[in-house]
PDB file of N, CA, C and O in Angstrom:
ATOM      1  N   UNK A   1     105.794  89.790 101.224  1.00  0.00           N
ATOM      2  CA  UNK A   1     105.631  90.200 102.763  1.00  0.00           C
ATOM      3  C   UNK A   1     107.150  90.690 103.643  1.00  0.00           C
ATOM      4  O   UNK A   1     108.219  90.083 103.578  1.00  0.00           O
ATOM      5  N   UNK A   2     106.934  91.662 104.268  1.00  0.00           N
ATOM      6  CA  UNK A   2     107.543  92.846 104.904  1.00  0.00           C
ATOM      7  C   UNK A   2     108.321  91.047 105.977  1.00  0.00           C
ATOM      8  O   UNK A   2     107.399  90.348 106.397  1.00  0.00           O
ATOM      9  N   UNK A   3     109.141  90.733 106.162  1.00  0.00           N
ATOM     10  CA  UNK A   3     109.286  89.415 107.379  1.00  0.00           C
ATOM     11  C   UNK A   3     109.887  89.898 108.370  1.00  0.00           C
ATOM     12  O   UNK A   3     109.975  89.397 109.491  1.00  0.00           O
ATOM     13  N   UNK A   4     110.361  90.971 107.964  1.00  0.00           N
ATOM     14  CA  UNK A   4     111.209  92.019 109.682  1.00  0.00           C
ATOM     15  C   UNK A   4     109.682  92.388 110.235  1.00  0.00           C
ATOM     16  O   UNK A   4     109.716  92.280 111.461  1.00  0.00           O
ATOM     17  N   UNK A   5     108.277  92.806 109.761  1.00  0.00           N
ATOM     18  CA  UNK A   5     107.585  92.605 111.013  1.00  0.00           C
ATOM     19  C   UNK A   5     107.597  91.995 111.284  1.00  0.00           C
ATOM     20  O   UNK A   5     108.257  91.027 110.907  1.00  0.00           O
ATOM     21  N   UNK A   6     106.407  92.119 112.727  1.00  0.00           N
ATOM     22  CA  UNK A   6     105.859  90.108 113.260  1.00  0.00           C
ATOM     23  C   UNK A   6     104.724  90.297 112.795  1.00  0.00           C
ATOM     24  O   UNK A   6     104.182  91.214 112.178  1.00  0.00           O
ATOM     25  N   UNK A   7     104.315  88.937 113.310  1.00  0.00           N
ATOM     26  CA  UNK A   7     102.953  88.701 112.616  1.00  0.00           C
ATOM     27  C   UNK A   7     101.711  89.275 112.052  1.00  0.00           C
ATOM     28  O   UNK A   7     101.043  89.162 111.024  1.00  0.00           O
ATOM     29  N   UNK A   8     101.677  90.216 113.623  1.00  0.00           N
ATOM     30  CA  UNK A   8     100.568  91.022 113.822  1.00  0.00           C
ATOM     31  C   UNK A   8     100.737  91.767 112.712  1.00  0.00           C
ATOM     32  O   UNK A   8      99.816  91.762 111.895  1.00  0.00           O
ATOM     33  N   UNK A   9     101.581  92.325 112.522  1.00  0.00           N
ATOM     34  CA  UNK A   9     102.075  93.480 111.537  1.00  0.00           C
ATOM     35  C   UNK A   9     101.598  93.044 110.003  1.00  0.00           C
ATOM     36  O   UNK A   9     100.682  93.614 109.409  1.00  0.00           O
ATOM     37  N   UNK A  10     102.200  92.186 109.582  1.00  0.00           N
ATOM     38  CA  UNK A  10     102.560  91.641 109.019  1.00  0.00           C
ATOM     39  C   UNK A  10     100.406  91.123 108.203  1.00  0.00           C
ATOM     40  O   UNK A  10      99.863  91.273 107.109  1.00  0.00           O
ATOM     41  N   UNK A  11      99.975  90.551 109.528  1.00  0.00           N
ATOM     42  CA  UNK A  11      98.498  90.770 109.193  1.00  0.00           C
ATOM     43  C   UNK A  11      97.759  91.291 108.856  1.00  0.00           C
ATOM     44  O   UNK A  11      96.804  90.943 108.163  1.00  0.00           O
ATOM     45  N   UNK A  12      98.193  92.846 109.523  1.00  0.00           N
ATOM     46  CA  UNK A  12      97.466  93.926 109.592  1.00  0.00           C
ATOM     47  C   UNK A  12      97.869  94.524 107.612  1.00  0.00           C
ATOM     48  O   UNK A  12      96.989  94.481 106.752  1.00  0.00           O
ATOM     49  N   UNK A  13      98.954  94.888 107.391  1.00  0.00           N
ATOM     50  CA  UNK A  13      99.484  94.930 105.926  1.00  0.00           C
ATOM     51  C   UNK A  13      98.736  94.327 105.347  1.00  0.00           C
ATOM     52  O   UNK A  13      98.027  94.882 104.508  1.00  0.00           O
ATOM     53  N   UNK A  14      98.629  92.775 105.642  1.00  0.00           N
ATOM     54  CA  UNK A  14      97.950  91.782 104.131  1.00  0.00           C
ATOM     55  C   UNK A  14      96.356  92.603 104.011  1.00  0.00           C
ATOM     56  O   UNK A  14      95.967  92.998 102.912  1.00  0.00           O
ATOM     57  N   UNK A  15      95.722  92.748 104.966  1.00  0.00           N
ATOM     58  CA  UNK A  15      94.157  93.567 105.442  1.00  0.00           C
ATOM     59  C   UNK A  15      94.447  94.885 104.376  1.00  0.00           C
ATOM     60  O   UNK A  15      93.900  95.077 103.290  1.00  0.00           O
ATOM     61  N   UNK A  16      95.591  95.810 105.118  1.00  0.00           N
ATOM     62  CA  UNK A  16      94.696  96.909 104.030  1.00  0.00           C
ATOM     63  C   UNK A  16      95.571  97.016 102.401  1.00  0.00           C
ATOM     64  O   UNK A  16      95.451  97.863 101.517  1.00  0.00           O
ATOM     65  N   UNK A  17      96.200  96.142 102.453  1.00  0.00           N
ATOM     66  CA  UNK A  17      96.841  96.106 100.667  1.00  0.00           C
ATOM     67  C   UNK A  17      95.772  94.986 100.121  1.00  0.00           C
ATOM     68  O   UNK A  17      96.117  94.628  98.995  1.00  0.00           O
ATOM     69  N   UNK A  18      94.517  94.287 100.593  1.00  0.00           N
ATOM     70  CA  UNK A  18      93.628  93.396  99.962  1.00  0.00           C
ATOM     71  C   UNK A  18      92.609  94.631 100.117  1.00  0.00           C
ATOM     72  O   UNK A  18      91.714  94.267  99.354  1.00  0.00           O
ATOM     73  N   UNK A  19      92.167  95.970 100.684  1.00  0.00           N
ATOM     74  CA  UNK A  19      90.955  97.087 100.332  1.00  0.00           C
ATOM     75  C   UNK A  19      91.577  96.978  99.309  1.00  0.00           C
ATOM     76  O   UNK A  19      91.032  96.427  98.353  1.00  0.00           O
ATOM     77  N   UNK A  20      92.774  97.421  99.215  1.00  0.00           N
ATOM     78  CA  UNK A  20      93.074  98.555  97.993  1.00  0.00           C
ATOM     79  C   UNK A  20      92.849  97.639  96.685  1.00  0.00           C
ATOM     80  O   UNK A  20      92.646  98.062  95.547  1.00  0.00           O
ATOM     81  N   UNK A  21      92.914  96.558  97.014  1.00  0.00           N
ATOM     82  CA  UNK A  21      92.191  95.237  95.912  1.00  0.00           C
ATOM     83  C   UNK A  21      90.659  95.253  95.368  1.00  0.00           C
ATOM     84  O   UNK A  21      90.218  95.262  94.219  1.00  0.00           O
ATOM     85  N   UNK A  22      89.936  95.255  96.795  1.00  0.00           N
ATOM     86  CA  UNK A  22      89.112  95.399  96.868  1.00  0.00           C
ATOM     87  C   UNK A  22      88.661  96.372  96.028  1.00  0.00           C
ATOM     88  O   UNK A  22      88.485  96.225  94.818  1.00  0.00           O
ATOM     89  N   UNK A  23      88.454  97.464  96.719  1.00  0.00           N
ATOM     90  CA  UNK A  23      87.871  98.983  96.603  1.00  0.00           C
ATOM     91  C   UNK A  23      87.921  99.565  95.849  1.00  0.00           C
ATOM     92  O   UNK A  23      86.991 100.056  95.210  1.00  0.00           O
ATOM     93  N   UNK A  24      89.800  99.756  95.606  1.00  0.00           N
ATOM     94  CA  UNK A  24      89.935 100.569  94.628  1.00  0.00           C
ATOM     95  C   UNK A  24      90.410 100.465  93.519  1.00  0.00           C
ATOM     96  O   UNK A  24      90.684  99.354  93.065  1.00  0.00           O
ATOM     97  N   UNK A  25      90.592 101.469  92.909  1.00  0.00           N
ATOM     98  CA  UNK A  25      90.992 101.037  91.279  1.00  0.00           C
ATOM     99  C   UNK A  25      92.079 102.573  90.958  1.00  0.00           C
ATOM    100  O   UNK A  25      91.951 103.423  91.839  1.00  0.00           O
ATOM    101  N   UNK A  26      92.787 102.833  90.145  1.00  0.00           N
ATOM    102  CA  UNK A  26      93.862 103.250  89.465  1.00  0.00           C
ATOM    103  C   UNK A  26      94.584 103.023  90.156  1.00  0.00           C
ATOM    104  O   UNK A  26      94.592 102.252  91.116  1.00  0.00           O
ATOM    105  N   UNK A  27      95.745 104.092  89.492  1.00  0.00           N
ATOM    106  CA  UNK A  27      97.852 104.567  89.941  1.00  0.00           C
ATOM    107  C   UNK A  27      97.487 105.275  91.009  1.00  0.00           C
ATOM    108  O   UNK A  27      96.404 105.843  90.864  1.00  0.00           O
ATOM    109  N   UNK A  28      97.760 105.358  91.534  1.00  0.00           N
ATOM    110  CA  UNK A  28      98.056 106.564  93.326  1.00  0.00           C
ATOM    111  C   UNK A  28      98.473 107.741  92.752  1.00  0.00           C
ATOM    112  O   UNK A  28      98.004 108.879  92.751  1.00  0.00           O
ATOM    113  N   UNK A  29      99.782 107.067  92.096  1.00  0.00           N
ATOM    114  CA  UNK A  29     100.948 108.067  91.957  1.00  0.00           C
ATOM    115  C   UNK A  29     100.548 109.142  90.496  1.00  0.00           C
ATOM    116  O   UNK A  29     101.447 109.738  89.903  1.00  0.00           O
ATOM    117  N   UNK A  30      99.364 109.226  90.160  1.00  0.00           N
ATOM    118  CA  UNK A  30      98.582 110.071  88.968  1.00  0.00           C
ATOM    119  C   UNK A  30      97.042 110.471  90.081  1.00  0.00           C
ATOM    120  O   UNK A  30      95.969 110.548  89.482  1.00  0.00           O
ATOM    121  N   UNK A  31      97.040 110.623  91.120  1.00  0.00           N
ATOM    122  CA  UNK A  31      96.006 110.255  91.312  1.00  0.00           C
ATOM    123  C   UNK A  31      96.210 112.159  92.760  1.00  0.00           C
ATOM    124  O   UNK A  31      97.264 112.408  93.345  1.00  0.00           O
ATOM    125  N   UNK A  32      94.923 113.031  92.891  1.00  0.00           N
ATOM    126  CA  UNK A  32      95.302 113.483  93.898  1.00  0.00           C
ATOM    127  C   UNK A  32      95.786 113.271  95.158  1.00  0.00           C
ATOM    128  O   UNK A  32      95.629 112.163  95.671  1.00  0.00           O
ATOM    129  N   UNK A  33      96.565 114.488  95.970  1.00  0.00           N
ATOM    130  CA  UNK A  33      97.113 113.956  97.506  1.00  0.00           C
ATOM    131  C   UNK A  33      95.784 113.511  98.169  1.00  0.00           C
ATOM    132  O   UNK A  33      95.711 112.700  99.093  1.00  0.00           O
ATOM    133  N   UNK A  34      94.725 114.156  97.568  1.00  0.00           N
ATOM    134  CA  UNK A  34      93.952 113.979  98.450  1.00  0.00           C
ATOM    135  C   UNK A  34      92.619 112.933  98.913  1.00  0.00           C
ATOM    136  O   UNK A  34      92.003 112.738  99.961  1.00  0.00           O
ATOM    137  N   UNK A  35      92.550 112.346  97.391  1.00  0.00           N
ATOM    138  CA  UNK A  35      92.272 111.166  96.814  1.00  0.00           C
ATOM    139  C   UNK A  35      92.874 110.743  96.879  1.00  0.00           C
ATOM    140  O   UNK A  35      92.804 110.391  95.702  1.00  0.00           O
ATOM    141  N   UNK A  36      94.602 109.709  97.587  1.00  0.00           N
ATOM    142  CA  UNK A  36      95.203 108.968  97.304  1.00  0.00           C
ATOM    143  C   UNK A  36      95.307 108.880  98.919  1.00  0.00           C
ATOM    144  O   UNK A  36      95.670 107.808  99.402  1.00  0.00           O
ATOM    145  N   UNK A  37      95.039 109.835  99.665  1.00  0.00           N
ATOM    146  CA  UNK A  37      94.995 110.073 101.464  1.00  0.00           C
ATOM    147  C   UNK A  37      93.358 108.957 102.208  1.00  0.00           C
ATOM    148  O   UNK A  37      93.165 108.001 102.959  1.00  0.00           O
ATOM    149  N   UNK A  38      92.297 110.258 101.060  1.00  0.00           N
ATOM    150  CA  UNK A  38      90.980 109.340 101.264  1.00  0.00           C
ATOM    151  C   UNK A  38      91.908 107.709 101.035  1.00  0.00           C
ATOM    152  O   UNK A  38      92.366 107.173 102.044  1.00  0.00           O
ATOM    153  N   UNK A  39      92.054 107.217 100.009  1.00  0.00           N
ATOM    154  CA  UNK A  39      91.696 105.698  99.267  1.00  0.00           C
ATOM    155  C   UNK A  39      93.320 105.093 100.881  1.00  0.00           C
ATOM    156  O   UNK A  39      93.511 103.877 100.887  1.00  0.00           O
ATOM    157  N   UNK A  40      93.926 105.660 101.611  1.00  0.00           N
ATOM    158  CA  UNK A  40      94.874 105.225 102.433  1.00  0.00           C
ATOM    159  C   UNK A  40      94.127 105.462 103.692  1.00  0.00           C
ATOM    160  O   UNK A  40      94.582 104.840 104.652  1.00  0.00           O
ATOM    161  N   UNK A  41      92.872 106.369 103.976  1.00  0.00           N
ATOM    162  CA  UNK A  41      92.115 105.989 104.930  1.00  0.00           C
ATOM    163  C   UNK A  41      91.816 104.933 105.523  1.00  0.00           C
ATOM    164  O   UNK A  41      92.010 104.276 106.545  1.00  0.00           O
ATOM    165  N   UNK A  42      90.780 105.002 103.672  1.00  0.00           N
ATOM    166  CA  UNK A  42      89.654 103.826 103.400  1.00  0.00           C
ATOM    167  C   UNK A  42      90.100 102.611 104.154  1.00  0.00           C
ATOM    168  O   UNK A  42      89.700 101.998 105.144  1.00  0.00           O
ATOM    169  N   UNK A  43      91.176 102.492 103.218  1.00  0.00           N
ATOM    170  CA  UNK A  43      92.014 100.617 103.660  1.00  0.00           C
ATOM    171  C   UNK A  43      92.296 100.995 104.962  1.00  0.00           C
ATOM    172  O   UNK A  43      91.848 100.102 105.680  1.00  0.00           O
ATOM    173  N   UNK A  44      92.896 102.004 105.746  1.00  0.00           N
ATOM    174  CA  UNK A  44      93.011 101.860 107.329  1.00  0.00           C
ATOM    175  C   UNK A  44      91.988 101.169 107.947  1.00  0.00           C
ATOM    176  O   UNK A  44      91.792 100.361 108.855  1.00  0.00           O
ATOM    177  N   UNK A  45      91.375 101.846 107.043  1.00  0.00           N
ATOM    178  CA  UNK A  45      89.185 101.195 108.617  1.00  0.00           C
ATOM    179  C   UNK A  45      89.643 100.102 107.442  1.00  0.00           C
ATOM    180  O   UNK A  45      90.036  99.098 108.037  1.00  0.00           O
ATOM    181  N   UNK A  46      89.686 100.022 106.822  1.00  0.00           N
ATOM    182  CA  UNK A  46      89.032  98.284 106.381  1.00  0.00           C
ATOM    183  C   UNK A  46      89.889  97.183 107.377  1.00  0.00           C
ATOM    184  O   UNK A  46      89.506  96.061 107.710  1.00  0.00           O
ATOM    185  N   UNK A  47      91.211  97.884 107.758  1.00  0.00           N
ATOM    186  CA  UNK A  47      92.080  96.487 107.897  1.00  0.00           C
ATOM    187  C   UNK A  47      91.198  96.258 109.222  1.00  0.00           C
ATOM    188  O   UNK A  47      90.608  95.203 109.456  1.00  0.00           O
ATOM    189  N   UNK A  48      91.184  97.778 110.346  1.00  0.00           N
ATOM    190  CA  UNK A  48      91.004  97.732 111.360  1.00  0.00           C
ATOM    191  C   UNK A  48      89.439  96.785 111.312  1.00  0.00           C
ATOM    192  O   UNK A  48      89.041  96.163 112.297  1.00  0.00           O
ATOM    193  N   UNK A  49      88.905  96.815 110.373  1.00  0.00           N
ATOM    194  CA  UNK A  49      87.356  95.713 110.669  1.00  0.00           C
ATOM    195  C   UNK A  49      87.693  94.327 110.921  1.00  0.00           C
ATOM    196  O   UNK A  49      87.247  93.534 111.750  1.00  0.00           O
ATOM    197  N   UNK A  50      89.043  94.147 109.551  1.00  0.00           N
ATOM    198  CA  UNK A  50      88.988  93.235 109.588  1.00  0.00           C
ATOM    199  C   UNK A  50      89.531  91.986 109.917  1.00  0.00           C
ATOM    200  O   UNK A  50      89.216  90.816 109.702  1.00  0.00           O
ATOM    201  N   UNK A  51      90.732  92.756 110.691  1.00  0.00           N
ATOM    202  CA  UNK A  51      91.491  91.975 111.565  1.00  0.00           C
ATOM    203  C   UNK A  51      90.452  91.860 113.322  1.00  0.00           C
ATOM    204  O   UNK A  51      90.306  90.706 113.726  1.00  0.00           O
ATOM    205  N   UNK A  52      89.921  92.827 114.076  1.00  0.00           N
ATOM    206  CA  UNK A  52      88.646  92.651 115.027  1.00  0.00           C
ATOM    207  C   UNK A  52      87.669  92.773 114.347  1.00  0.00           C
ATOM    208  O   UNK A  52      87.259  93.742 114.985  1.00  0.00           O
ATOM    209  N   UNK A  53      86.451  92.554 113.127  1.00  0.00           N
ATOM    210  CA  UNK A  53      85.440  92.544 113.077  1.00  0.00           C
ATOM    211  C   UNK A  53      84.496  92.846 114.229  1.00  0.00           C
ATOM    212  O   UNK A  53      84.484  92.112 115.217  1.00  0.00           O
ATOM    213  N   UNK A  54      83.689  93.929 114.125  1.00  0.00           N
ATOM    214  CA  UNK A  54      82.377  94.415 114.953  1.00  0.00           C
ATOM    215  C   UNK A  54      81.532  93.297 115.342  1.00  0.00           C
ATOM    216  O   UNK A  54      81.160  93.237 116.514  1.00  0.00           O
ATOM    217  N   UNK A  55      81.151  92.324 114.434  1.00  0.00           N
ATOM    218  CA  UNK A  55      80.133  91.251 115.257  1.00  0.00           C
ATOM    219  C   UNK A  55      80.620  90.489 116.067  1.00  0.00           C
ATOM    220  O   UNK A  55      79.918  89.894 116.885  1.00  0.00           O
ATOM    221  N   UNK A  56      82.028  90.344 115.995  1.00  0.00           N
ATOM    222  CA  UNK A  56      82.695  89.235 116.724  1.00  0.00           C
ATOM    223  C   UNK A  56      82.705  90.111 118.145  1.00  0.00           C
ATOM    224  O   UNK A  56      82.148  89.648 119.141  1.00  0.00           O
ATOM    225  N   UNK A  57      83.478  91.608 118.181  1.00  0.00           N
ATOM    226  CA  UNK A  57      82.779  92.443 119.575  1.00  0.00           C
ATOM    227  C   UNK A  57      81.506  92.796 119.855  1.00  0.00           C
ATOM    228  O   UNK A  57      81.340  93.326 120.954  1.00  0.00           O
ATOM    229  N   UNK A  58      80.509  92.638 119.122  1.00  0.00           N
ATOM    230  CA  UNK A  58      79.530  92.836 119.299  1.00  0.00           C
ATOM    231  C   UNK A  58      78.595  91.535 120.432  1.00  0.00           C
ATOM    232  O   UNK A  58      77.502  91.568 120.997  1.00  0.00           O
ATOM    233  N   UNK A  59      80.170  90.064 120.315  1.00  0.00           N
ATOM    234  CA  UNK A  59      79.908  89.168 121.051  1.00  0.00           C
ATOM    235  C   UNK A  59      80.805  89.164 122.086  1.00  0.00           C
ATOM    236  O   UNK A  59      81.158  88.121 122.636  1.00  0.00           O
ATOM    237  N   UNK A  60      81.109  90.000 122.322  1.00  0.00           N
ATOM    238  CA  UNK A  60      82.339  89.804 123.962  1.00  0.00           C
ATOM    239  C   UNK A  60      81.118  90.502 124.839  1.00  0.00           C
ATOM    240  O   UNK A  60      80.129  91.011 124.312  1.00  0.00           O
ATOM    241  N   UNK A  61      81.311  90.452 125.996  1.00  0.00           N
ATOM    242  CA  UNK A  61      80.725  90.905 127.314  1.00  0.00           C
ATOM    243  C   UNK A  61      81.472  91.845 128.002  1.00  0.00           C
ATOM    244  O   UNK A  61      82.492  91.733 128.683  1.00  0.00           O
ATOM    245  N   UNK A  62      80.574  93.077 127.610  1.00  0.00           N
ATOM    246  CA  UNK A  62      81.092  94.450 128.085  1.00  0.00           C
ATOM    247  C   UNK A  62      81.732  94.395 129.060  1.00  0.00           C
ATOM    248  O   UNK A  62      81.743  95.529 129.538  1.00  0.00           O
ATOM    249  N   UNK A  63      82.447  93.542 129.829  1.00  0.00           N
ATOM    250  CA  UNK A  63      82.715  94.139 130.793  1.00  0.00           C
ATOM    251  C   UNK A  63      84.034  93.577 130.679  1.00  0.00           C
ATOM    252  O   UNK A  63      84.690  93.795 131.698  1.00  0.00           O
ATOM    253  N   UNK A  64      84.691  92.891 129.743  1.00  0.00           N
ATOM    254  CA  UNK A  64      85.607  91.969 129.137  1.00  0.00           C
ATOM    255  C   UNK A  64      86.022  92.738 128.430  1.00  0.00           C
ATOM    256  O   UNK A  64      87.248  92.796 128.520  1.00  0.00           O
ATOM    257  N   UNK A  65      85.544  93.507 127.615  1.00  0.00           N
ATOM    258  CA  UNK A  65      85.551  94.522 126.469  1.00  0.00           C
ATOM    259  C   UNK A  65      86.978  95.671 126.469  1.00  0.00           C
ATOM    260  O   UNK A  65      86.828  96.839 126.111  1.00  0.00           O
ATOM    261  N   UNK A  66      87.981  95.262 126.807  1.00  0.00           N
ATOM    262  CA  UNK A  66      89.564  95.980 127.372  1.00  0.00           C
ATOM    263  C   UNK A  66      90.049  95.265 125.983  1.00  0.00           C
ATOM    264  O   UNK A  66      89.803  94.239 125.349  1.00  0.00           O
ATOM    265  N   UNK A  67      91.066  96.671 125.870  1.00  0.00           N
ATOM    266  CA  UNK A  67      92.295  96.921 124.989  1.00  0.00           C
ATOM    267  C   UNK A  67      93.004  95.407 125.444  1.00  0.00           C
ATOM    268  O   UNK A  67      93.355  95.012 124.332  1.00  0.00           O
ATOM    269  N   UNK A  68      93.310  94.620 126.151  1.00  0.00           N
ATOM    270  CA  UNK A  68      93.895  93.341 126.850  1.00  0.00           C
ATOM    271  C   UNK A  68      93.530  92.989 126.497  1.00  0.00           C
ATOM    272  O   UNK A  68      94.063  92.995 125.388  1.00  0.00           O
ATOM    273  N   UNK A  69      92.203  92.094 126.448  1.00  0.00           N
ATOM    274  CA  UNK A  69      91.347  91.344 126.056  1.00  0.00           C
ATOM    275  C   UNK A  69      91.286  90.733 124.362  1.00  0.00           C
ATOM    276  O   UNK A  69      91.673  89.678 123.860  1.00  0.00           O
ATOM    277  N   UNK A  70      90.545  92.064 123.748  1.00  0.00           N
ATOM    278  CA  UNK A  70      91.107  92.216 122.103  1.00  0.00           C
ATOM    279  C   UNK A  70      91.815  91.557 121.918  1.00  0.00           C
ATOM    280  O   UNK A  70      91.524  90.453 121.456  1.00  0.00           O
ATOM    281  N   UNK A  71      93.113  91.923 122.194  1.00  0.00           N
ATOM    282  CA  UNK A  71      94.469  92.002 122.064  1.00  0.00           C
ATOM    283  C   UNK A  71      94.985  90.891 122.225  1.00  0.00           C
ATOM    284  O   UNK A  71      96.040  90.732 121.611  1.00  0.00           O
ATOM    285  N   UNK A  72      94.427  89.577 123.175  1.00  0.00           N
ATOM    286  CA  UNK A  72      94.863  88.433 123.354  1.00  0.00           C
ATOM    287  C   UNK A  72      94.368  88.066 122.321  1.00  0.00           C
ATOM    288  O   UNK A  72      95.212  87.608 121.551  1.00  0.00           O
ATOM    289  N   UNK A  73      92.746  88.053 121.717  1.00  0.00           N
ATOM    290  CA  UNK A  73      91.728  87.392 121.347  1.00  0.00           C
ATOM    291  C   UNK A  73      92.176  87.275 120.062  1.00  0.00           C
ATOM    292  O   UNK A  73      92.503  86.250 119.464  1.00  0.00           O
ATOM    293  N   UNK A  74      92.164  88.556 119.637  1.00  0.00           N
ATOM    294  CA  UNK A  74      92.640  89.095 117.809  1.00  0.00           C
ATOM    295  C   UNK A  74      94.122  88.961 117.356  1.00  0.00           C
ATOM    296  O   UNK A  74      94.654  89.231 116.280  1.00  0.00           O
ATOM    297  N   UNK A  75      94.776  88.303 118.878  1.00  0.00           N
ATOM    298  CA  UNK A  75      96.186  88.591 118.725  1.00  0.00           C
ATOM    299  C   UNK A  75      96.589  89.403 117.695  1.00  0.00           C
ATOM    300  O   UNK A  75      97.081  88.930 116.670  1.00  0.00           O
ATOM    301  N   UNK A  76      96.374  90.979 117.925  1.00  0.00           N
ATOM    302  CA  UNK A  76      97.163  92.027 117.707  1.00  0.00           C
ATOM    303  C   UNK A  76      97.533  93.148 118.966  1.00  0.00           C
ATOM    304  O   UNK A  76      96.904  93.470 119.974  1.00  0.00           O
ATOM    305  N   UNK A  77      98.529  93.471 118.549  1.00  0.00           N
ATOM    306  CA  UNK A  77      99.282  94.317 119.215  1.00  0.00           C
ATOM    307  C   UNK A  77      98.470  95.320 119.965  1.00  0.00           C
ATOM    308  O   UNK A  77      97.383  95.737 119.565  1.00  0.00           O
ATOM    309  N   UNK A  78      99.193  95.772 121.340  1.00  0.00           N
ATOM    310  CA  UNK A  78      98.697  96.812 122.211  1.00  0.00           C
ATOM    311  C   UNK A  78      97.694  98.317 121.891  1.00  0.00           C
ATOM    312  O   UNK A  78      96.745  98.927 122.381  1.00  0.00           O
ATOM    313  N   UNK A  79      98.402  98.373 121.030  1.00  0.00           N
ATOM    314  CA  UNK A  79      98.310  99.999 119.920  1.00  0.00           C
ATOM    315  C   UNK A  79      97.333  99.936 119.287  1.00  0.00           C
ATOM    316  O   UNK A  79      96.466 100.791 119.468  1.00  0.00           O
ATOM    317  N   UNK A  80      97.128  98.797 118.234  1.00  0.00           N
ATOM    318  CA  UNK A  80      96.183  98.031 117.370  1.00  0.00           C
ATOM    319  C   UNK A  80      94.521  97.697 118.182  1.00  0.00           C
ATOM    320  O   UNK A  80      93.365  98.010 117.899  1.00  0.00           O
ATOM    321  N   UNK A  81      94.839  97.309 118.730  1.00  0.00           N
ATOM    322  CA  UNK A  81      93.656  96.731 119.638  1.00  0.00           C
ATOM    323  C   UNK A  81      93.438  98.207 120.301  1.00  0.00           C
ATOM    324  O   UNK A  81      92.273  98.582 120.168  1.00  0.00           O
ATOM    325  N   UNK A  82      94.132  98.966 120.861  1.00  0.00           N
ATOM    326  CA  UNK A  82      93.570  99.989 121.164  1.00  0.00           C
ATOM    327  C   UNK A  82      92.921 101.413 120.759  1.00  0.00           C
ATOM    328  O   UNK A  82      92.420 102.393 121.309  1.00  0.00           O
ATOM    329  N   UNK A  83      93.301 100.832 119.175  1.00  0.00           N
ATOM    330  CA  UNK A  83      92.439 101.495 118.098  1.00  0.00           C
ATOM    331  C   UNK A  83      91.234 101.591 117.759  1.00  0.00           C
ATOM    332  O   UNK A  83      90.425 102.498 117.566  1.00  0.00           O
ATOM    333  N   UNK A  84      91.262 100.306 117.714  1.00  0.00           N
ATOM    334  CA  UNK A  84      89.984  99.533 117.180  1.00  0.00           C
ATOM    335  C   UNK A  84      88.649  99.664 118.020  1.00  0.00           C
ATOM    336  O   UNK A  84      87.443  99.770 117.794  1.00  0.00           O
ATOM    337  N   UNK A  85      89.674  99.589 119.330  1.00  0.00           N
ATOM    338  CA  UNK A  85      88.290  99.752 120.025  1.00  0.00           C
ATOM    339  C   UNK A  85      87.459 100.876 120.902  1.00  0.00           C
ATOM    340  O   UNK A  85      86.444 100.808 121.595  1.00  0.00           O
ATOM    341  N   UNK A  86      88.446 102.035 120.518  1.00  0.00           N
ATOM    342  CA  UNK A  86      87.959 103.518 120.194  1.00  0.00           C
ATOM    343  C   UNK A  86      87.265 104.326 118.600  1.00  0.00           C
ATOM    344  O   UNK A  86      86.640 105.342 118.295  1.00  0.00           O
ATOM    345  N   UNK A  87      87.893 103.045 117.886  1.00  0.00           N
ATOM    346  CA  UNK A  87      86.725 103.438 116.960  1.00  0.00           C
ATOM    347  C   UNK A  87      85.449 102.271 117.573  1.00  0.00           C
ATOM    348  O   UNK A  87      84.345 102.770 117.790  1.00  0.00           O
ATOM    349  N   UNK A  88      85.536 101.535 117.701  1.00  0.00           N
ATOM    350  CA  UNK A  88      84.440 100.884 117.616  1.00  0.00           C
ATOM    351  C   UNK A  88      83.063 101.488 118.749  1.00  0.00           C
ATOM    352  O   UNK A  88      81.849 101.641 118.607  1.00  0.00           O
ATOM    353  N   UNK A  89      84.246 101.744 120.105  1.00  0.00           N
ATOM    354  CA  UNK A  89      83.115 103.152 120.865  1.00  0.00           C
ATOM    355  C   UNK A  89      81.894 104.171 120.592  1.00  0.00           C
ATOM    356  O   UNK A  89      80.757 104.426 120.990  1.00  0.00           O
ATOM    357  N   UNK A  90      82.899 104.603 119.622  1.00  0.00           N
ATOM    358  CA  UNK A  90      82.531 105.633 118.870  1.00  0.00           C
ATOM    359  C   UNK A  90      81.266 105.752 118.255  1.00  0.00           C
ATOM    360  O   UNK A  90      80.381 106.589 118.427  1.00  0.00           O
ATOM    361  N   UNK A  91      81.393 103.886 116.836  1.00  0.00           N
ATOM    362  CA  UNK A  91      80.129 104.145 116.634  1.00  0.00           C
ATOM    363  C   UNK A  91      79.249 103.929 117.401  1.00  0.00           C
ATOM    364  O   UNK A  91      78.199 104.571 117.353  1.00  0.00           O
ATOM    365  N   UNK A  92      79.505 102.833 118.419  1.00  0.00           N
ATOM    366  CA  UNK A  92      78.443 102.946 119.469  1.00  0.00           C
ATOM    367  C   UNK A  92      77.810 104.106 120.086  1.00  0.00           C
ATOM    368  O   UNK A  92      76.652 103.998 120.490  1.00  0.00           O
ATOM    369  N   UNK A  93      78.361 105.055 120.185  1.00  0.00           N
ATOM    370  CA  UNK A  93      77.823 105.906 121.036  1.00  0.00           C
ATOM    371  C   UNK A  93      76.893 106.655 120.010  1.00  0.00           C
ATOM    372  O   UNK A  93      75.739 106.942 120.326  1.00  0.00           O
ATOM    373  N   UNK A  94      77.500 107.016 118.574  1.00  0.00           N
ATOM    374  CA  UNK A  94      76.702 107.617 117.089  1.00  0.00           C
ATOM    375  C   UNK A  94      75.017 106.656 117.452  1.00  0.00           C
ATOM    376  O   UNK A  94      73.992 107.188 117.026  1.00  0.00           O
ATOM    377  N   UNK A  95      74.935 105.741 117.972  1.00  0.00           N
ATOM    378  CA  UNK A  95      73.433 104.902 117.716  1.00  0.00           C
ATOM    379  C   UNK A  95      73.037 104.591 118.795  1.00  0.00           C
ATOM    380  O   UNK A  95      71.977 103.975 118.911  1.00  0.00           O
TER     381      UNK A  95
END
């Protein structure tokens, strides 16, 4: 763990790396750049969902579902909470 990062960033890094362990195999240095990018995008998506799970967002009163509320309740940084809420709302619009 990089001790120069905030506790929130360390947790995000942990979840990102956990995704690689759980979802991916192979040596990224030996794969095509596009597949490497794909794996990184998947790991980032996993990280956002692991840090702020959808099932927990579903339980929050819609009027409370703000960036500040998510930031406080899940102990995340503002930009991270904003990105996660954007993902959550975009997915809800599809269904």
